[in-house]
C-alpha positions in Angstrom: 34.5 -31.3 0.6 31.4 -29.5 1.9 29.8 -30.6 5.2 26.5 -32.6 4.7 23.6 -31.6 6.9 20.7 -33.2 8.8 17.4 -31.4 8.0 13.9 -32.0 9.1 10.8 -30.7 7.3 8.1 -30.0 9.9 4.8 -30.2 8.1 5.9 -33.1 5.9 2.4 -33.6 4.6 2.1 -30.1 3.3 1.3 -29.4 -0.4 4.4 -27.2 -0.3 6.7 -30.1 0.7 7.2 -31.4 -2.9 8.6 -28.0 -3.9 11.0 -28.1 -1.0 12.1 -31.7 -1.8 12.7 -30.7 -5.4 14.7 -27.6 -4.2 16.9 -29.8 -2.0 17.6 -32.1 -4.9 18.3 -29.2 -7.3 20.7 -27.6 -4.9 22.4 -30.7 -3.6 25.9 -29.5 -4.5 25.2 -26.2 -2.7 23.6 -27.6 0.5 24.6 -31.3 0.8 22.4 -33.5 2.8 23.3 -36.4 5.1 19.8 -37.1 6.3 16.3 -35.7 5.5 13.4 -36.3 7.8 9.8 -35.5 7.1 7.8 -34.9 10.3 4.0 -34.5 10.6 1.3 -35.3 13.1 -0.9 -36.6 10.2 0.7 -39.9 9.2 -1.7 -40.7 6.4 -1.3 -37.4 4.7 2.5 -37.4 5.1 2.8 -40.9 3.7 1.5 -39.8 0.3 4.1 -37.1 0.0 6.7 -39.5 1.5 6.1 -42.1 -1.2 6.7 -39.4 -3.8 9.8 -38.3 -1.9 11.1 -41.8 -2.0 10.8 -42.0 -5.7 12.2 -38.5 -6.3 15.3 -39.1 -4.1 15.9 -42.6 -5.6 16.1 -40.8 -9.0 17.9 -37.6 -8.0 19.6 -38.0 -4.6 20.0 -41.7 -3.7 22.9 -41.1 -1.2 20.6 -39.3 1.3 19.0 -41.1 4.2 15.3 -40.3 3.8 12.6 -41.1 6.4 9.2 -39.8 7.4 7.8 -40.1 10.9 5.3 -38.9 13.4 7.8 -39.4 16.3 9.4 -36.2 17.5 12.3 -38.1 19.1 13.2 -39.6 15.7 12.5 -36.3 13.8 14.2 -33.7 16.0 17.3 -35.4 17.4 20.7 -34.2 16.2 19.4 -31.9 13.5 21.2 -29.0 11.9 18.2 -27.2 10.3 14.5 -27.3 11.1 12.3 -26.2 8.2 8.9 -25.4 9.7 5.7 -25.0 7.8 2.9 -26.4 10.1 -0.8 -25.7 9.7 -2.6 -26.3 13.0 -6.1 -27.5 12.4 -5.5 -28.1 8.7 -7.7 -26.9 5.9 -10.9 -27.7 8.0 -10.0 -24.9 10.4 -8.8 -22.6 7.6 -12.2 -22.9 6.1 -13.8 -21.8 9.4 -11.3 -19.0 9.7 -12.5 -17.6 6.4 -16.2 -18.4 6.5 -17.1 -17.4 10.1 -16.0 -13.8 9.7 -17.7 -13.6 6.3 -20.9 -14.8 7.9 -20.7 -11.8 10.2 -20.0 -9.2 7.6 -16.2 -9.1 8.0 -13.3 -10.1 5.7 -12.5 -13.8 5.9 -8.8 -14.4 4.9 -6.1 -16.8 6.0 -3.6 -14.4 7.5 -5.4 -11.0 7.5 -8.1 -9.9 9.9 -10.0 -12.2 12.2 -9.1 -15.3 10.2 -5.4 -14.5 10.7 -6.1 -13.9 14.4 -7.8 -17.3 14.8 -5.0 -19.1 12.9 -2.4 -17.2 14.9 -3.9 -18.2 18.2 -3.7 -21.8 17.1 -0.2 -21.6 15.7 1.4 -20.0 18.8 0.7 -23.1 20.9 2.3 -25.6 18.5 5.2 -23.4 17.6 6.2 -22.8 21.2 5.9 -26.6 21.8 8.0 -27.2 18.7 10.8 -24.9 19.8 10.9 -26.5 23.2 11.0 -30.0 21.6 13.8 -29.0 19.2 15.9 -27.3 21.9 15.7 -30.5 24.1 17.1 -32.6 21.2 19.1 -30.2 18.9 20.2 -27.2 21.0 22.2 -25.6 18.2 19.8 -26.3 15.3 18.7 -23.4 13.2 14.9 -23.1 13.1 13.8 -21.6 9.8 10.1 -20.8 10.4 7.6 -19.8 7.7 4.5 -21.0 9.6 1.6 -18.5 9.1 0.5 -16.0 10.2 4.2 -15.3 10.4 4.0 -11.8 12.0 2.0 -13.1 15.0 4.2 -16.3 15.3 7.4 -14.3 15.1 6.3 -11.9 17.9 5.1 -14.8 20.0 8.4 -16.7 19.6 10.4 -13.5 20.4 8.5 -13.0 23.6 8.7 -16.7 24.6 12.4 -17.3 23.6 14.0 -13.8 23.8 17.6 -15.1 23.9 17.3 -17.7 21.2 19.3 -16.3 18.3 18.8 -19.4 16.0 15.1 -18.8 15.2 14.6 -17.2 11.8 11.1 -16.1 10.7 10.7 -15.6 7.0 8.0 -15.5 4.4 8.1 -16.2 0.6 5.8 -13.4 -0.5 8.5 -10.8 -0.9 10.5 -13.4 -3.0 7.4 -14.0 -5.1 7.0 -10.3 -5.6 10.7 -9.9 -6.6 10.3 -12.7 -9.1 7.2 -11.1 -10.5 9.1 -7.7 -10.8 11.8 -9.5 -12.6 9.4 -10.8 -15.2 7.8 -7.4 -15.7 11.2 -5.7 -16.1 12.8 -8.5 -18.2 15.5 -8.8 -15.6 16.9 -11.7 -13.4 15.5 -11.1 -9.9 18.8 -12.5 -8.5 20.5 -9.2 -9.3 17.9 -7.1 -7.4 19.1 -5.3 -4.2 15.8 -4.4 -2.5 15.0 -1.9 0.2 12.0 -3.0 2.2 10.2 -2.1 5.4 7.1 -3.1 7.2 5.6 -6.1 9.0 5.0 -9.5 7.5 2.2 -9.3 4.8 2.2 -5.6 5.6 5.2 -3.9 3.9 6.6 -1.9 1.1 9.5 -1.9 -1.3 11.0 1.6 -1.4 13.8 1.0 -3.9 14.8 -1.9 -6.2 18.4 -1.4 -7.2 20.1 -3.3 -10.1 23.7 -4.5 -10.2 24.8 -1.0 -11.2 23.0 0.7 -8.4 20.2 2.0 -10.6 16.8 2.2 -8.9 14.3 0.2 -11.0 11.3 1.1 -8.8 10.1 4.1 -10.9 10.2 2.1 -14.1 8.4 -0.8 -12.4 5.6 1.6 -11.1 5.1 3.0 -14.6 4.8 -0.5 -16.1 2.2 -1.5 -13.4 0.3 1.7 -13.9 0.1 1.0 -17.7 -0.2 -2.8 -17.8 -1.3 -4.0 -14.4 0.5 -6.6 -12.3 0.6 -10.4 -12.6 2.5 -13.0 -10.5 5.5 -14.6 -12.1 3.6 -17.9 -12.5 0.3 -16.4 -13.5 -0.7 -19.3 -15.7 -0.5 -21.7 -12.8 -2.3 -19.5 -10.2 -5.9 -19.7 -9.0 -8.2 -16.8 -9.9 -8.1 -15.4 -6.3 -4.3 -15.0 -6.6 -4.7 -13.2 -9.9 -7.2 -10.8 -8.3 -4.8 -10.3 -5.4 -2.0 -9.2 -7.7 -4.3 -7.0 -9.8 -5.0 -4.8 -6.8 -1.4 -3.6 -6.7 -2.2 -1.1 -9.5 -5.0 0.4 -7.4 -2.8 0.7 -4.3 0.0 2.4 -6.4 -2.5 4.8 -7.9 -3.7 5.8 -4.4 -0.4 5.7 -2.6 2.4 6.0 -5.2 5.4 6.3 -2.8 6.3 2.7 -2.6 5.6 -0.8 -4.1 3.1 -2.5 -1.8 2.9 -6.1 -0.5 -0.2 -7.6 -2.1 -1.8 -8.3 1.3 -2.1 -4.6 2.0 -5.3 -4.5 -0.1 -7.3 -6.2 2.7 -6.4 -3.3 5.1 -6.6 -0.4 2.6 -9.9 -1.5 0.9 -11.7 -3.7 3.4 -15.2 -2.9 2.2 -14.3 -3.5 -1.5 -12.5 -6.7 -0.7 -15.4 -7.9 1.4 -17.8 -7.3 -1.5 -15.7 -9.6 -3.7 -15.5 -12.6 -1.4 -17.9 -15.5 -1.6 -19.0 -16.5 1.9 -19.9 -20.0 0.6 -16.7 -20.7 -1.5 -13.5 -19.2 0.0 -9.8 -19.5 -0.8 -9.7 -22.7 1.4 -12.3 -24.4 -0.9 -10.3 -23.2 -3.9 -7.1 -24.8 -2.5 -8.9 -28.0 -1.4 -10.4 -28.5 -4.9 -7.3 -27.2 -6.7 -3.7 -27.4 -5.4 -4.5 -29.9 -2.7 -6.1 -32.3 -5.0 -3.6 -31.8 -7.8 -0.5 -32.3 -5.6 -1.7 -35.4 -3.9 -2.9 -36.9 -7.2 0.4 -36.2 -8.8 2.3 -37.7 -5.8 0.2 -40.9 -6.0 0.8 -41.1 -9.7 4.6 -40.8 -9.2 4.6 -43.5 -6.5 2.4 -45.9 -8.6 4.6 -45.4 -11.7 7.9 -45.5 -9.8 9.1 -42.3 -11.4 8.6 -38.6 -11.1 9.4 -38.0 -14.8 5.7 -38.0 -15.8 4.3 -35.7 -13.2 4.5 -32.0 -12.5 4.0 -31.6 -8.8 5.9 -28.4 -8.2 4.2 -25.3 -9.4 5.7 -22.5 -7.3 9.4 -23.1 -6.7 10.1 -19.8 -5.0 8.8 -21.2 -1.7 11.2 -24.2 -1.7 14.2 -22.4 -3.3 14.0 -19.6 -0.8 14.3 -21.7 2.4 17.1 -23.9 1.0 19.0 -20.8 -0.1 18.5 -19.3 3.3 19.9 -22.5 5.0 22.8 -22.5 2.5 23.6 -18.8 3.3 23.7 -19.6 7.0 25.6 -22.9 6.7 28.4 -21.4 4.6 28.3 -17.8 5.8 27.5 -16.5 2.3 25.8 -13.3 3.6 23.2 -13.4 0.9 20.3 -10.9 1.3 16.8 -12.1 2.4 13.8 -10.2 3.7 13.3 -11.5 7.2 11.5 -10.6 10.5 13.7 -9.2 13.2 13.3 -7.0 16.3 13.4 -3.4 15.1 16.0 -1.9 17.5 16.3 1.3 15.4 16.0 -0.2 11.9 12.9 1.9 11.3 14.0 4.9 13.3 10.6 6.2 14.3 9.1 2.8 15.4 9.5 1.2 18.9 12.5 -1.0 19.3 10.4 -4.2 20.1 8.3 -4.1 16.9 9.0 -7.3 14.8 9.7 -5.6 11.5 10.3 -7.2 8.1 13.4 -5.8 6.4 16.3 -6.9 4.2 19.2 -8.6 5.9 22.4 -10.3 5.1 22.2 -13.9 6.4 25.4 -15.6 7.6 26.7 -18.0 10.2 25.7 -15.6 13.0 22.2 -15.1 11.7 20.7 -11.9 10.2 22.6 -8.6 9.9 19.6 -6.3 9.0 19.6 -3.1 7.0 17.9 0.0 8.5 15.7 2.3 6.5 15.7 5.4 8.7 12.5 7.3 9.4 9.3 6.4 7.5 6.5 8.9 6.6 3.5 9.4 8.9 1.0 7.4 6.9 3.1 4.2 6.8 4.2 4.7 10.4 0.5 5.0 11.5 -0.5 1.9 9.5 2.3 -0.2 10.9 1.8 0.9 14.5 -1.9 0.0 14.4 -1.2 -3.3 12.8 1.6 -4.2 15.2 -0.6 -3.3 18.2 -3.2 -5.8 16.9 -0.4 -8.4 16.5 1.1 -7.8 19.9 -2.3 -7.8 21.6 -3.1 -11.1 19.9 0.1 -12.7 21.3 -0.7 -11.3 24.8 -4.3 -12.6 24.6 -2.9 -16.0 24.0 -0.1 -15.9 26.6 -2.3 -14.3 29.3 -5.6 -16.0 28.4 -7.2 -12.6 28.1 -10.6 -12.1 26.5 -10.2 -8.3 26.8 -6.9 -8.2 24.9 -8.4 -10.5 22.2 -11.2 -8.0 21.9 -8.8 -5.1 21.8 -6.8 -6.8 19.1 -9.7 -7.4 16.8 -11.1 -3.9 17.4 -7.8 -2.4 16.3 -7.7 -4.5 13.1 -8.5 -2.4 10.1 -10.7 -5.1 8.6 -13.1 -4.8 11.6 -12.6 -1.5 13.6 -16.0 -1.7 15.3 -15.9 -3.1 18.8 -19.4 -4.6 18.8 -18.6 -6.4 15.5 -15.3 -7.5 16.9 -17.0 -9.0 20.0 -19.5 -11.0 17.8 -16.6 -12.3 15.6 -14.5 -13.2 18.7 -17.3 -15.1 20.4 -17.9 -17.1 17.2 -14.2 -17.9 16.8 -13.8 -18.9 20.4 -16.6 -21.5 19.9 -15.0 -22.8 16.7 -11.5 -23.1 18.3 -12.3 -24.7 21.7 -9.9 -27.6 20.9 -7.0 -25.3 20.1 -7.1 -22.0 22.0 -6.5 -21.5 25.7 -9.6 -20.4 27.7 -10.0 -16.6 27.4 -11.3 -15.0 30.5 
């Protein structure tokens, strides 16, 4: 009989939590649960998702002990896995991350550019605190982190906990892309064997092998060149996401070597992307009026009716499925492949060893066993080195309380590049984040 595990969902009030809950129910024979705890600092918000969870688990997984709490002692004691998806400052701060840069003539986006910088500076504090809290109560727990902006968070955690081998940083965008590739090709994405390199939200698929070792990447590029590119769940996506995927065809036309991560458009076409963003209605507003409202309304309906049969809360199950499958692969040493963030150490031969690269890796009981990609061409190397320098300087700005390093970081970012503009943006973001950032001197 398989071992049953204790799992905590940090960020229990997230709109992504229902998908995770559903994935845990769906895969209960693969990753059995003993106890599931939802943990959030916002009790009111979490309670809505918690009431939905109670109904769902009564229907699909009644043997599991399910609780939700704001008490870290209750949440983090004697856990096997920590699933972490926190959003420091909530949507109110996300809206500022996007609108403040836009008001100053710079891209405003959640994880890219100065918005990602601001969010990263907030996330670092709470993630470091969380790891310390977990290690005090569950020394051997696996921390599976997909808190954004994941590249900055991963580097900060590596610098702060260099010897902790049980922190895994991962993002669902590569999985979303693989699922979308599967739909374009008419193939099951489970059979894909991808070769990938880069940083989080800043990478490329070089090859996409099928079960027979045939590279599907050339065929995929041809399809995208002819027909464009849509996400796997296009009919459920907001317009901004459809626009995001559509830009892949442009990137492939200009740089046909590899299949790009969708987020690269902000760095390759910053002026064009800026011209398409509405400074008064950003992605944060779209989420607040869309997914946020929909998920919470559906959860309330399920709780009121006492059943989940009449609601459709989960719209993108890649997010939940991925993290549960990752935990399963670690728990039972399955050595399944995932695209994760790890210290380079020669994986990309012509990058520094301490760069936190994103590559394919087998995941087993001893953590990731990553696959190297050798040397990469000059253009991609230059792009990555500039972006990682921005990420590393952001982390150092936080840890050292350095205004100069913060300014350096934003000046290097391809969405800004001008130091005077970077200073104006930085000063405005400092004012908006006084409750969250350390003092920068």
